[in-house]
Structure formats: structure tokens, C-alpha cells
N, C-alpha and C positions, 0 to 999 in steps of 0.2 A: 216303479210303481207310481211315481208322482210327476211324471212328465211324459212327453211323446218321444218316440224313437228318433225323429228328425232333430228335435231340440237336443236330445242326449248326445247324438253323434256330432252335431255342430259344436256344442259347448265343450265336449271332451277334447275337441281339436284345438282349443285355445291354449293347451299346454305348449304349442309351438310358439306362441307369443310370449309365454312366461319364461321359457328356457333361457333366452339371451339375457334377460334382466336378472335372473337368478345368478347366472355366471358373472354378470357385471357387479351385482351386490356383494357376493361372497368372495369372488376371486379377482375383482377389479380388472376384468378383461372386457374392454369396450367392444360391443358387437361391430362387425364390419358394416359399413353404410349400406351395402347391397342386401344385408340381412333384412332390413326393414321393408324393402321392396318385395323381396321373396316371401316374407311372412304375410304381407298384405295380399299378394296374389294368391297365396295358399289359402287364406281364410275366405276370399271371394270364391275360390274353387270349391271349398267345403260348403259354402252357402248354396251353390248350385247343386252339388252332389247330394245334399240332404234336403233340397227343395225348400229351404228356409226362405229363399227369395220369393217363392210362390205363396207359402202359407203364412209367412210372418213369424216373428219370434216373440212369444209371450212367456215371461218368467214365472215359474212355479217353485214350490219347495224343492222338487226334484232337480230343477235347474241349478239351484244354489248348491245342492249336494254334488252335482256333476262338476260345477266350477271348482269346488273344494277338491274333488278327486283329481281334476286336471292339474291343480297346483301341486299335489303330492306326486303325480306322475312326472311333472316337470322336474321336481327335486330328484326323483329316481334317475331320470335321464342324465342330469348333471352329475349325480353321484357316480353313476356307471362310467361316465366320461372321465372323471377325475381319479377314480379308484382302480379302474381296469388297467391303467398303465403303471400302477404302483404295486399291484398284488397279482397273484396268480389268478387269471380269469376263470379257470376251471374250478378252483377252490371257492371263489366267490359265487359262481353259478350253483355249485353243489350246496353251499350253505343257504343260499336263497331258496332253492327248492326244498331243502330240509325244513327250514323255518316255515315256509308256506304250507308244506304238507302237515307238519305237526300242529300248527295253530289252526289250519283249516279243519283238520280232523277233530281237534278239541271243540271248535265251534259247532261242528255238525253233531257231535255227541251230546253237547249241552242243549242245543236249541232245535235240532231237526230230527232227533231220534224218534219222535212220535210219528213221523211220516214214513219211517223205513218200511213198515208193513205194506204200504200201498205202492211201493216202488216195484216196477217190473225189472228186477236185477238182470235177468237174462237179456232183455232188449237194451238196457241202458249201460251195461258194463263196458262193452266195446267202444261206444261213442265217448264215454267218460275217460277211458284210457287214452283214446286218440287225442281228445281235447287237453287232457292233463299232461301227457308226456310229449306229444308232438307240438300242438298249438300253443301250449303255455310254457312248460319247462324247456322244450327244445328251442322254441323261438326266443325265449328269454336268454338262453345260453348263447345263441347266435348273436343276440343284441350285445351282450357283455363282451364277446369276442370282437365284434365289429367296431365297438366304440373305442377300442384300443387304437384305431387308425383314423378316427375322425373326431371333430369337435362336437360338443353337445348340440349347438344350434343346427348344423346340417343333419345331424343324427335325428333330431326331432322332425325335421322336414321329411327325411327319408321314411320315418315311421308313419307319416301321414299317408303313405301309399297303402297302408292297411285298409283304409276306407275304399280306395280305388279298387284294390284287388277283391275286396268283399263284394263290391257292386258288380265287377266283371264276372266273378264266379257265380253270383246270383243270376245274372243274365245267361251265362253259359249253361247252367243246370236248369234253366226254365222257370226259376222262381219269380222273376220279374222281367218286363220287356226292356229292350234297349231304348233309352230316352235321350232327348236333347240335353237334359241336365247332367246325365252321366257323361256324355261326350265333352261338354264344356267344362264341367267340374274336374274331371280327370285330366283334361288337357292343361288346365290352369295349374293344377298341382304339379304336374310334370314340368311345366315351364318354370315354376318356382324352384324346383329342385335343380334344374339346369342353371338357373341364375346363381344359385349358391355354389354349385360345383365348378362352374366355368369362370375363369378369371376374365372379367369384362374389360378391365384396364389393359390386360395383356393382349386381348383380341383387338382392342382399339389401336394399340401400338403397332401390332402386326399389320393391321389394315392400312394405317398411315404410312408405315414403311413400304408396304407394297405399292401404294400410290406414288 
């Protein structure tokens, strides 16, 4: 309500910057040196993807709320990374979904009940089920399971692909044209992921050994 979609998308992505410092602060695990390079490239990619480089970035009230949201999302990623290896991930995913469903339902009954009469339930029910079960609960469950096998910092970078996939599907379904910003931004985010996942020192040793 209080910012632009481009600002919101770009500022949401700063969780990828916050994650390694949360891990460092609470768990005393210093980020790998390559993390800083990967995060920088990733943020530049998001700047292209959201076209912030073209329109500029002006902060509003909504931007500050988005930054606060990104901070809590970073905490969630770190928590998943630390708790998923110590507890049953299926139990954690179920309890998360139950909590979100109960509190979300209570919020809706308290503050949105007045708009129920104007809702086209027949048209909206199927999309809501798809978004709620597949895109939200299903994706969150996969995230909890996946974070058993990776650290929070690379997990945050992998989750940045959400923006890339969103843009690709938008182009594929004809909602927006394929642009230079999409190509450059998506490529930079993928490069950042490769930097995090590939052992650069190992590649350098292999190359030197081959020579």
C-alpha cells in the first residue's frame, strides 16, 4: 500500500544480506569470504530484475516495513537451518502450517469479515487453495526439508530464485515482455548461486595441478 512493487521486491531481497550476519551474531559462525561476493552480485542482479537501476530507489513508509519484513524472513531462514537438523522436519512444517492457518483465520474473522459478502467465493476458492496449499504450505515444507542439507546463507541465495522464476513465468504466460533487465538480473543471480555452491579454491587447485 505504501511503496512500489519494484521497491518492495528489491528491498525484500536484502534478507540475503542479513542471513549471514544473523548466523554470525547468534551462532558465531563467520561467513565464508566468497559469501560477500555472491551476496553483492545477487543484489546487483535484483536491482536489474526489479529495474531499480532505471527508476531509482526512494524510501517510503512501505519500504521501511519491507526491510523489517526482510529481517524477520532472514531470522526464519536461519531458524529453519538450525532447527530442521535437530527436529523432525515434517512435524515442524505441520506446526508452522497449523499456526499460520489458525492465526490467519482469526485475523480474517476479526478484521476482514465485513468484506466476505462481496467476495466471489466460486471464482476465488480454487486459486486460494492452490496458493495456500501448494505455493505457501507446500513450498515452505520443501524449504524446511531442503535446509537440512545446506547452510542458511546458500539457502537464502537459492530462495532468491523465486524472483527469477516469477519473472520467467510472467514472460511465459504473456503478462510482460522479455527484457534486458530480466536477462542480466537473472544471469547475475544464477552466477551468485554458482559462486556459493562451487568450491573456488578447489577449482583453482585443480587448474594449477592440471597446468
